[in-house]
C-alpha positions in Angstrom: -84.8 67.1 60.8 -81.0 66.8 60.4 -79.9 64.9 57.3 -78.2 61.5 57.5 -74.5 62.0 57.0 -72.6 59.3 55.1 -68.9 58.7 54.6 -67.9 56.8 51.4 -64.5 55.1 51.8 -63.5 54.1 48.3 -60.2 54.6 46.4 -61.7 54.2 42.9 -62.6 57.8 41.9 -65.2 56.5 39.4 -67.1 54.6 42.1 -66.7 57.2 44.8 -67.8 60.1 42.5 -70.9 58.0 41.4 -71.9 57.2 44.9 -71.4 60.9 46.0 -73.7 62.0 43.2 -76.3 59.3 43.7 -76.5 59.7 47.5 -76.5 63.5 47.4 -79.4 63.5 45.0 -81.2 61.1 47.3 -80.9 63.7 50.1 -78.0 62.5 52.1 -74.9 64.6 53.3 -72.0 62.8 51.7 -68.2 63.0 52.3 -65.6 60.8 50.5 -62.3 59.4 51.7 -59.9 57.6 49.4 -57.8 56.0 52.1 -58.4 54.4 55.5 -56.3 57.1 57.1 -58.4 59.8 55.7 -61.6 58.1 56.8 -60.4 57.8 60.4 -59.4 61.5 60.4 -62.9 62.4 59.2 -64.5 60.3 61.9 -62.4 62.1 64.5 -63.7 65.4 63.3 -67.5 64.7 63.1 -70.2 62.1 63.4 -71.4 59.9 60.6 -74.5 57.8 60.7 -73.2 55.4 58.0 -69.9 54.3 56.6 -69.9 52.7 53.1 -66.6 50.9 53.1 -64.4 49.3 50.4 -62.1 46.8 52.0 -59.1 46.9 49.6 -57.4 50.2 50.2 -53.9 51.6 50.1 -52.4 51.9 53.6 -54.9 51.0 56.4 -57.3 48.5 54.9 -61.1 48.7 55.2 -61.4 45.9 57.8 -59.2 47.8 60.2 -61.1 51.0 59.7 -64.4 49.2 60.5 -62.8 47.7 63.6 -61.7 51.1 64.9 -64.9 52.9 64.0 -67.0 50.3 65.7 -64.8 50.5 68.8 -65.0 54.3 69.1 -68.4 54.9 67.6 -70.4 51.7 67.8 -73.7 53.2 66.7 -72.2 54.0 63.3 -73.8 51.7 60.6 -71.6 50.1 58.1 -72.2 48.8 54.5 -69.3 47.0 52.9 -68.9 47.1 49.1 -66.8 44.3 47.7 -65.1 43.3 44.5 -65.5 39.9 42.8 -64.1 37.1 45.0 -64.1 39.1 48.2 -67.5 38.0 49.6 -65.9 35.7 52.3 -63.9 38.7 53.5 -67.1 40.8 53.6 -68.8 38.1 55.6 -65.9 38.4 58.1 -66.6 42.2 58.3 -70.1 41.3 59.6 -68.5 39.8 62.7 -66.7 43.1 63.3 -70.0 45.0 63.2 -70.7 45.7 59.5 -74.4 45.5 58.8 -74.6 44.6 55.1 -72.4 44.0 52.1 -72.9 44.5 48.3 -70.8 42.9 45.6 -69.5 45.1 42.9 -70.9 46.1 40.4 -74.2 47.2 42.0 -77.0 49.4 40.7 -78.2 52.7 42.0 -81.3 51.1 43.4 -79.3 48.3 45.2 -77.2 50.8 47.1 -80.1 53.0 48.0 -82.2 50.0 49.1 -79.2 48.7 51.2 -78.9 52.1 52.9 -82.7 52.2 53.6 -82.7 48.7 55.1 -79.7 49.4 57.3 -81.1 52.6 58.7 -84.5 51.0 59.3 -82.8 48.2 61.2 -81.0 50.8 63.2 -84.2 52.5 64.1 -85.8 49.2 65.1 -83.4 48.9 68.1 -82.8 45.5 69.6 -84.2 43.7 66.5 -81.3 45.0 64.6 -78.8 42.6 66.3 -81.2 39.7 65.9 -81.5 40.4 62.2 -77.7 40.5 61.8 -77.2 37.3 63.7 -79.8 35.6 61.4 -78.1 36.9 58.3 -74.6 35.8 59.4 -75.9 32.4 60.5 -77.7 31.7 57.2 -74.7 32.7 55.1 -72.4 30.6 57.3 -74.7 27.5 56.9 -74.9 27.8 53.2 -71.2 28.2 52.8 -70.5 25.2 55.0 -73.1 23.1 53.2 -71.3 23.8 49.9 -67.9 22.7 51.3 -68.7 20.0 53.8 -70.0 16.8 52.3 -70.9 15.3 55.7 -72.8 18.4 56.7 -74.7 18.3 53.4 -75.7 14.7 54.1 -76.9 15.6 57.6 -79.1 18.4 56.1 -80.6 16.1 53.5 -81.2 13.4 56.1 -82.4 15.4 59.1 -83.6 18.6 57.5 -84.0 21.6 59.8 -83.0 19.4 62.8 -79.4 19.5 61.5 -79.4 23.2 62.2 -80.4 23.1 65.9 -77.0 24.4 67.1 -77.3 27.5 64.9 -79.0 30.7 66.1 -81.8 30.5 63.6 -85.5 31.1 63.7 -87.7 28.3 62.5 -88.5 30.0 59.2 -84.8 30.3 58.4 -84.2 26.7 59.2 -87.0 25.6 57.0 -85.9 27.8 54.1 -82.3 26.4 54.2 -83.5 22.8 54.5 -85.9 23.2 51.6 -83.7 25.4 49.4 -86.3 28.3 49.5 -84.2 30.8 47.5 -87.1 33.4 47.4 -87.3 33.5 51.2 -83.5 33.7 51.5 -83.2 36.5 49.0 -86.0 38.5 50.6 -84.7 38.1 54.2 -80.9 37.7 53.8 -80.0 39.2 50.5 -78.2 38.0 47.4 -75.9 35.0 47.7 -72.4 34.4 46.3 -71.7 31.5 43.9 -70.7 29.1 46.7 -73.9 29.7 48.7 -76.0 29.4 45.6 -74.3 26.1 44.8 -75.9 24.5 47.8 -79.4 25.9 46.9 -79.2 24.6 43.4 -77.9 21.2 44.5 -80.7 21.0 47.0 -83.3 21.8 44.4 -81.8 19.3 41.9 -82.2 16.6 44.6 -85.8 17.7 45.1 -86.6 17.2 41.4 -85.6 13.6 41.4 
């Protein structure tokens, strides 16, 4: 069976070298590109199953690389790795076709788990798109609830009914309305500070 080929697009040599070593030892074929231009050249030369993409790069930024890759080779899976404070940008990358994002710093196990999850979703076929929509919608709701006082009040008053216009399964609606952090972490992933703020505020209200 042909090995999975991964392109790591990262301009920090410490991070790119570490990822190269970790993923090669895990059995993947790995190439590294330090710029967006170099990444696009490599994609023109061969097929990659997965792109691990930093967004802040010299020259062409990571978001533009993702856009072009998804246009030309839409089956390519994408994981975004982000620095502190760039999670909202990473969420934007999901709308371009990225499949997951990890905030830096991350552990060896976290990146390997993210890769496994993305590849499994890819193998699952149509369910993959459904999962991505769920993830994007949950993150969007949590971010909005942290910023929008009126929306927060609606959630507290109406519960899951306030989420009817979102493309969410009933379990996701119930988890958001109740502040079920365990369910969200297991099904969506780790949250940024803004998204966690809503959960904590929701749980504080429940304790009164």
